[in-house]
C-alpha positions as CSV (number, residue, x, y, z in Angstrom):
1,M,-19.0,-10.1,16.7
2,E,-18.2,-11.3,13.2
3,E,-20.5,-7.9,12.0
4,L,-18.2,-5.8,14.2
5,M,-14.8,-7.6,13.7
6,R,-12.9,-9.8,11.5
7,E,-9.5,-11.6,11.7
8,T,-6.8,-11.1,9.4
9,P,-4.9,-13.5,9.1
10,W,-2.6,-12.3,6.0
11,D,-1.1,-9.6,9.4
12,K,-0.9,-12.7,11.9
13,R,1.4,-14.3,9.6
14,A,3.9,-11.5,9.6
15,L,3.1,-10.3,13.2
16,G,3.0,-13.0,14.9
17,I,0.3,-12.4,17.0
18,D,-3.5,-12.4,17.0
19,T,-4.8,-8.8,14.4
20,Y,-7.9,-7.8,13.7
21,E,-9.7,-4.8,11.7
22,L,-13.2,-3.5,13.1
23,L,-15.6,-3.2,10.5
24,V,-17.6,-0.7,12.2
25,H,-17.2,2.9,14.3
26,S,-19.5,2.3,17.1
27,E,-18.8,2.1,20.6
28,E,-20.0,-1.2,20.6
29,A,-17.2,-2.5,18.5
30,L,-14.8,-0.3,20.2
31,K,-15.9,-1.9,23.2
32,K,-15.5,-5.4,21.2
33,S,-11.8,-4.9,20.7
34,D,-11.2,-4.1,24.6
35,A,-12.2,-7.7,25.2
36,V,-9.4,-9.7,23.1
37,K,-6.0,-9.9,23.2
38,G,-4.2,-8.5,19.5
39,H,-4.0,-5.7,17.3
40,F,-6.4,-3.9,16.2
41,T,-7.0,-1.5,12.5
42,I,-10.4,0.6,12.6
43,K,-10.2,2.8,9.3
44,V,-12.8,6.1,9.7
45,N,-13.7,9.0,8.1
46,P,-11.3,12.0,8.2
47,L,-14.0,14.4,9.7
48,D,-15.8,11.6,12.0
49,S,-14.8,12.7,15.8
50,K,-12.3,10.8,17.4
51,A,-13.2,10.9,20.5
52,L,-14.2,7.6,21.6
53,L,-11.2,5.7,19.7
54,H,-9.1,7.7,21.8
55,E,-11.1,6.7,24.9
56,Y,-10.7,3.0,23.6
57,G,-6.8,3.2,23.6
58,F,-6.8,3.2,19.5
59,Y,-3.7,5.7,18.3
60,Y,-3.6,7.4,14.9
61,T,-0.5,6.1,12.5
62,D,-1.8,6.6,9.1
63,T,-3.5,9.0,6.0
64,L,-4.3,7.2,3.1
65,L,-5.7,8.9,-0.2
66,A,-7.6,7.1,-2.8
67,P,-5.9,8.5,-6.2
68,V,-7.7,7.3,-9.6
69,C,-6.9,8.1,-13.3
70,D,-9.2,8.5,-15.8
71,K,-7.9,6.8,-19.1
72,Q,-8.4,10.2,-21.1
73,Q,-6.8,11.6,-18.3
74,F,-3.5,10.2,-18.1
75,I,-0.4,12.1,-18.9
76,S,2.4,9.9,-20.1
77,H,5.7,10.4,-19.9
78,E,8.0,8.4,-22.0
79,D,12.0,7.1,-22.4
80,E,13.2,4.7,-24.1
81,K,15.8,3.4,-22.1
82,L,12.8,2.2,-19.4
83,T,11.0,-1.1,-20.1
84,L,8.7,-3.7,-18.4
85,M,10.4,-7.2,-17.8
86,Y,7.3,-9.7,-17.7
87,N,9.6,-12.9,-16.1
88,I,11.6,-11.9,-13.1
89,N,13.1,-13.9,-10.2
90,R,10.9,-14.4,-7.3
91,D,14.0,-13.4,-5.0
92,D,15.4,-10.2,-6.7
93,V,11.9,-9.1,-6.6
94,I,11.6,-9.6,-2.8
95,A,15.1,-8.4,-2.2
96,I,14.1,-4.7,-3.9
97,S,10.9,-4.9,-1.6
98,Q,13.1,-5.3,1.7
99,G,12.9,-1.6,3.5
100,A,11.9,0.4,1.0
101,Y,7.7,1.5,3.1
102,D,8.7,3.7,5.5
103,H,5.2,5.5,5.1
104,G,3.7,1.9,5.5
105,R,1.1,1.7,8.5
106,F,2.4,-0.6,9.9
107,H,6.0,1.1,9.8
108,R,4.6,4.3,12.0
109,D,3.2,2.0,14.5
110,F,5.4,2.8,17.7
111,K,4.2,-0.4,19.3
112,L,5.2,-2.7,16.8
113,E,8.5,-4.7,15.7
114,R,10.0,-2.9,12.2
115,S,10.5,-6.4,11.4
116,G,7.3,-7.9,11.5
117,A,6.2,-4.8,9.6
118,D,8.9,-5.3,6.6
119,Q,7.6,-8.9,6.9
120,R,4.1,-8.3,6.1
121,Y,5.2,-6.5,2.8
122,D,7.5,-9.4,1.3
123,N,4.1,-12.0,2.9
124,W,2.2,-9.3,0.3
125,L,4.5,-9.3,-2.7
126,G,5.4,-12.5,-2.8
127,Q,1.8,-13.4,-3.2
128,L,1.6,-10.9,-5.5
129,Y,4.1,-12.5,-7.5
130,D,3.3,-16.2,-7.2
131,E,-0.5,-15.0,-8.9
132,N,1.8,-13.1,-12.1
133,K,0.6,-9.9,-10.8
134,V,4.3,-7.9,-10.3
135,W,6.7,-6.6,-13.6
136,G,10.0,-6.0,-13.2
137,L,11.1,-2.4,-14.0
138,A,14.1,-2.4,-16.4
139,Y,16.6,1.0,-16.9
140,E,18.8,0.2,-20.2
141,G,18.2,-4.0,-19.6
142,E,18.5,-4.1,-15.9
143,L,16.3,-4.7,-13.1
144,A,16.0,-1.2,-11.1
145,G,12.6,-2.0,-9.3
146,F,8.7,-3.9,-9.5
147,F,5.7,-2.8,-9.9
148,A,2.8,-4.9,-8.6
149,F,-1.0,-4.4,-9.0
150,S,-4.0,-6.7,-8.8
151,E,-6.5,-5.8,-12.3
152,N,-6.6,-2.2,-12.3
153,Q,-5.7,-1.4,-8.7
154,V,-1.8,-0.4,-8.4
155,L,-0.6,-1.6,-4.8
156,L,3.3,-1.9,-4.7
157,Q,6.5,-0.1,-6.0
158,A,9.8,-0.1,-5.3
159,F,13.4,0.8,-7.1
160,K,16.8,-0.7,-6.1
161,P,19.0,2.3,-4.2
162,E,21.3,3.5,-7.0
163,Y,18.1,4.0,-9.0
164,Q,16.3,6.2,-6.0
165,G,16.2,9.9,-6.6
166,R,17.2,9.7,-10.7
167,G,13.5,10.9,-11.7
168,L,12.7,8.0,-13.5
169,S,9.4,6.9,-11.0
170,K,6.7,9.2,-13.6
171,Y,8.8,6.9,-16.9
172,F,8.2,4.0,-15.2
173,W,4.4,4.5,-13.8
174,S,3.6,5.7,-17.5
175,K,4.2,2.6,-19.0
176,A,3.1,0.4,-16.4
177,V,-0.8,2.2,-16.3
178,R,-0.4,2.3,-20.0
179,V,-0.4,-1.4,-20.0
180,L,-3.1,-1.6,-17.5
181,F,-5.4,0.8,-19.9
182,D,-4.1,-1.3,-22.6
183,K,-5.7,-4.1,-21.0
184,G,-9.5,-2.6,-21.8
185,Y,-9.5,-0.8,-17.7
186,E,-10.9,2.5,-18.2
187,E,-9.9,4.0,-15.1
188,V,-6.4,2.8,-12.6
189,K,-6.6,3.4,-9.1
190,T,-4.3,2.9,-6.2
191,S,-3.6,4.2,-2.7
192,I,-0.9,6.0,-1.0
193,S,0.1,7.2,2.3
194,A,-0.7,11.5,3.1
195,A,2.5,11.5,4.4
196,N,4.4,10.4,1.1
197,L,4.7,13.3,-0.5
198,A,7.2,12.1,-3.4
199,M,4.4,9.9,-4.2
200,V,1.7,12.3,-4.1
201,N,3.4,14.3,-6.5
202,L,4.6,11.6,-8.9
203,V,0.7,10.5,-9.7
204,S,-0.5,14.0,-9.6
205,S,1.7,14.2,-12.5
206,L,0.3,11.6,-14.2
207,G,-3.2,12.9,-14.2
208,F,-4.0,10.9,-10.8
209,K,-7.2,13.2,-8.4
210,F,-7.9,12.3,-5.3
211,K,-11.3,10.9,-4.7
212,D,-10.9,9.7,-1.3
213,A,-9.0,9.5,2.1
214,V,-9.3,7.8,4.7
215,D,-7.8,7.4,8.5
216,I,-6.3,4.4,10.1
217,Y,-6.0,4.2,14.1
218,H,-4.3,1.0,15.7
219,K,-4.3,-0.6,19.1
220,L,-2.2,-3.3,20.5
221,N,-3.9,-5.1,23.3
222,E,-0.7,-7.3,25.4
């Protein structure tokens, strides 16, 4: 069982139920999931047949894209009104995060409560903050959003409502990604939902290239 699936305690803390990820797309693994109560995730190649997944009760929730930007390909956009803040209040960051992730696969899972999906992101962001992996995004000195990362991987980013829709994202991403390159990384990666067209367009404008994709399916055994 350990080779076919693993527990995901970070999801369990947010959802309040047992959670697992299947590690192998095979009938043996899918049969194992039938015998266990809880919530299941499996990530599969978009070109794989989904017949067995449907047979065993799995349903589609998202397609994740994996954009990558090489240092030489990076297209920077500059605005002097925008700065990064390295010392920000934890509660301020969490407040910005709340309700910001409609494209997340747990938010799109029709069998789950939105509150649990929101809590999952809050928990994740809080952990990254405690590890000093969250920067504030400031507009004219005022906190406008945050940028969360781990090494060269961009993980989470959101703005306060009053700063959304103002075309600021490419400038903030430019500053933050430039700092990651300055730390010595030769490439910066991220992961975004294919349904999040605003983010697809944003990372494309910065020189990111799309090199991989994965379909994500869920199942809930109650």
